N, C-alpha and C positions, 0 to 999 in steps of 0.2 A: 477613500471610500466614503463618499458623502451622498450615497443614494438614499432615497426615501424608502421607508419600509414597504410601501405599496409596490415600488419598483423592484425591490428585492424579491418580494413574494411572487412576482410574475415572471421572473427570469427562468428561461429554459436552459437546457444543457449547453447549447451554443453560446448563449448570452453569458452564462456563468463562466465559461472558458474565456470569453473575451474580456470580461471584467477582471478576472483573476490575472490574465496576462498583462494587464495594465498596472497592477499593483507595484511591481518592482520599480517603476518610474518614480514612485513617491519617495523611495529611499534606495537609490541605485547602489551606493557604496555598501550599505548594510547587507542587501541581498546578494551582492557580488561576493562579499567575504563569507557569508553564511553558505553560499553555494560552493565556494572553493574549499571551505573547511569541513562541511558535512555532506552536502548532496553529491559532490564529485566523488569522494571515497565510496559512498554507497553505490553509485552507478557503476564506477569502475570495478568494484568487487563483484557486482552481478554479472558483468560481461567477462571479466578476467577469470572468473571461477572455472570456466571450461578450458582455459589455457593450461591449467594444472591437472585437471581430472581427465581430459581427453587422452593424453599420452599414456596414463596409467590404465585407462579402460582398454586402449589398443593392446597394451602389453598383456593384460589379463585375458583378452579375447584371443590373442594370437598364440599363447602358450597353453597347452593342455594342463601342465603342472607348473603354474607360475609361482607357487609358494605363498607364504604368508606375508612377505614384505610388501608386495604391491597393494594387497588389501589393506594392510595397516596404513600405508601412505594415503590411500583413497579415503579411509575413515578420518585420518588426521586432517586432510585438506577439507573434508566436508564439515568437520567440527569447527575448524578455524573460520571457515566461510560463514557458517550459521551464527557464530559469535559476532563476527564483523557486521553481518547483515542486520542482526538483531540490534546491536548497539547503535549503529549509525541511523537505522530506521527510527528508533525512539528519539535520538538526539535531533534528527532533522525535523521530525514531527513537532516536537516541543518547541524548537526554535522558530519554525515557520508560523505556527499557530500564535505564539506569543508576540512575534513581530507584527503580524497582520492585526492582531487585537490592539496592539499599541498604536498603530496607525489609525485604526477605527475609532479609538477613544481620544486621539490627539496627544497621546503620550509620546515623548521623544523616542524614536526607534534607533537603536545602536547595537553594534555587535556585542559590546561589553554588557549591556543590560540583558540582551537575549541569552548570552552564555551564562550570566550570573543567575538567571531564572531557571536554568536547566536542573540544578541540584534539587530544589524542592518540587519541581514538576515531575521529574523522572519516576519517583516512587509511585505517584498516582497513575502515570501511564503504564508502568510495569504491572500494577495490580489489574488494570483493565485488560492489558495484553494477556495476562495469565488466564483470566476468565474466558477471553475469546479463544485462546489456545485450547482450553478444555472443550469449548463448544465445537471447535474444528475437529478435535479428536473424536467426539461423539458423531460428528457428521461423517467422517471417513469410516468409522465403524459401521454406521448405518448403511452407507453406500456398499461396503464390502459384503455385509449381510444380505442386502437386496440382490446383488449380483450372484452370490452363492445360492440364494433361494431360487433364482431363475435357472441356474445350472442344475440344481437338484430336481426341479420340476420337469425340465425338458430333457435331461440326460437319459432317462429310461426309454425315451422314444427315438433315440438316435444311436447308431453304432459309432465306434471310435473313428472309423474311416469316412463316415458320411459327413457332408458339410452341415453346418447348423441350419435348423429349420427356419422358415420365414417368420413364424410366430416368435421364435426365440430372438431373432434379430430385431423385430419390431418392438418387442417388450424391452429388450436391452437398450434400444435407442430411446424409448420412452423414459426408462429409468435414468439414463445419462442426462437427458434434457431436464428432467425434474431436478436432479441433484445439481446440475449446472446452475439452474436458477436459484437454488438454495445457496450455493456457494457465492453467487453474485450478491445475494441479499446479505449474507453474513459479512462479506467484505465491506459492503456499504455501511452496515451496522458498526463494524469495527472502526472504520475511518471516522465516522461521525461521533462515536463514543470517545475516540481519542481527543477530538476537539472539545467535547463536553468535559472531559477529565481535566483539561487545562483551564477552561473558562468558567466553570461552575464548581461549587464545592461538592462534587460528586466524582466517584471513580468506581471501578469494578462493576459489580452487578447493577448498582444504581445508575451508573453512566450508561450501561447498555440498555436499561429500561427507559431512560430518558431519550436515548438515541432512537429506540424503537418507536417511541411516541412521536418524535420529530419527523420520522420517515413516513408516517401515515399521510397519504395524499401526495407524497413526493417520491414514491418508490420507483416510478417509471423514469424520472429524471436521474435518480441515483443509479439505477441499473444502466442507463445509457452512458453515464460518466464512467462507471466501473468497467463496463465491457470495452469502451473506447480505450481506456487506459491499459487494460490487459492486452488488447489487440496490438496497440502500438509497441508496448514493451516486448510482447512475444515476437513480433515481426523484426524488431531491432536485434533481439537475441539470436534469432535464426539467421539473419544476415551476417551477424558477427561470427557465428559459428561456421557458416559456409565460406565466408570470404577471408577470415583471419585465422581461425583455429586450425582448420584442415590444411594439410600440406598441398603443395602445387600439383603433385601427381596423384593425390588422393581423389577417389571418385566422389563426385558431389561438390567439389570445391570449385571456385571461380578461376582457378589457374593463374592467380596473381603472383607477381614477383614480390620479394620482401618489401621494397619501398611502397608498392601499391597496397599491400596488405596493411602496412603501418598507417598509411594515409586513410584507408577505409576504416580501420579500427578507430583512429582518432575522431573521424567524423561521426561514427556510430556512438562513441562514448559521449560526444557533445550532444547528440540527439537525445540519448537517454537521460543525460543531466537535465536538459531542458524539459523533457517530459516529466521527470520526477519532481522538479521544482514546481512546474505548473500543476501537477497533481496535488502537491501539498497546499498550494494556494487555493485550488478549487475546493478542497475539502473544508478549508476555513471559511470561504465565502458561502459555501453551501449550508453551513451551520446557520449563518445569519439569514439566509434565504428561507430556511425551514422555520426559524423563529418568527420571521415576518409572516410566513404562510399561515401559521397557527395563531397569529395576532398576539404573540408573546413579545411585548415591548422590552427592549434591552436598555436598562438604565446605564448610560455611558459613564456617568460619574461613579456609580458603584462598581462597574467593570474596571474603571481606571484604578479604583482603590484595591480591587481584588488583584490586579496585576502588580500593583505596588507591594502587596503582601509577599509576593515571591522574591522581591528584592529587599525585604526587611523593613519596608515602609509600612508599619502596622497601622491599619485603620479598620475599625469594626465594619464588617460587611453587612450592610443593610440595604437590600435592593429587591427589585422584582424577581431576580434570580433566586434569592433565598426564600422569598415568600412563596414562589411556585413550588419549591421543594417541600416547604411546610404544609 
């Protein structure tokens, strides 16, 4: 990553993806091991989740009185899935951001150094994640209240058997589009705040405020990247569910035999692994692009020292990063 600041500031979504995709060539062994240890379990858990929950849902749907056991199994799988997803998401983010920053500053990048840095980085990422979770909770409550308000307003004008009015459908579509845009913005804010939490002495609300400042003027690019990532992940999950999870005779399946389903499943897992790794790299490069866009020069020597602090190499942090925060 030896691009000049002016080049970084001018990068669009396609160029950011191209630059990010070239990063693993600088340390192929390191990224291969990190992908195998962290990104692969994360991606596999996302796709394999439906393998366990789908049969339980079919059992609950097919039996009028299925009992408490299927519901208990469903909640258990959901809980384990969320723990695995949460853990490997934080680990992958921390390792990818640290490794990219090491290459950016010329610091030797290795699996051992990246894994050693996880312990001091994770509490910072966890604090940022908790604040983002509270923000997402408020977002979902606001969305539910908006939909409830629409139902209350338009319900007196329609009978139970009558289809929803055109006004209700239009207003509902407008609310969904507005909140979808808010969701994309919060996602971009979260990913950028995660990078800030690793590379700057900020976390939690301070990292989110810094992320919001960096997004100014780059919101369109961030939205394009987030929507593209969600679209590819969503399409991969839908294909996996249709081709692998559903049985051969089940309606909506591709009718593949077991070897074919295994082959398609392996290909889709590899696709999601590549997409998740690229997404982690893009969010790191996007941070540097936002800094360059706002003419905030990054002192590579100070960033080198800051990364060394995670490994126990104590050097006082005196840099443009710290002066900006002051």
